[in-house]
N, C-alpha and C positions, 0 to 999 in steps of 0.2 A: 504493500499500499504505499502511495507516496503522499508525502506531507506538503500542504499548502503552506509556501513561505509569505504569504500575504497577510499584512497586519491591518486592521479598520481602525479607523478614528476619524474624528469631524474636524471639517475646515474652520480656522479661526475667524473666516472672515463672513462666510454665509452657513456655516453648520453641517454643508452638503458632507456625504460619505466621502473619504480620501481611502485610497488603496495604496499600500506602502509594500515595497518589493525590494529585494537587496541589490536588485540591479537595475531599477528605473529612480529615478528622481521623485520626490512626492509632488503630487499636482494635481489641483482642483482645478477640474474642466469648467465648472458654472464660473470661477471669479478668475480663471484665467492665471492663476499664481502658482509658482512653483516656490515650495517652501525648502530651504536648506538650514543645517544644522550647524552652529556656531562651533569651531573648533577650540575655542576658550573655556567656553561654559554650557556648551552643549545645549544651549536654547534653539528650539525649531522656530524659524522666522520667513517671511517673505524674502525671495532672493532680489524683489524690485527696491528692497531696502539697503542705504549704501553700509550700514552696520547694525550689529545686533543690538536690538533694543535695551536689552538686560543688562550686558556688560561693556557696549560701545566698542567692541572688536570690529574692524573691517572685513570683509569677507574677500577672496580673492576674485 
């Protein structure tokens, strides 16, 4: 039996369901927002922001 490596949670903007996979970035289709994880504090936030809203670390 093959395990499903997909994890589900809600979008922080529209609360629509997000699907996360080990091989794809987290993306909300209705909002058209890609989420990234801060390398410093591991907070998840929109890739449209210049820096992490929690710690201020800039992303690449």
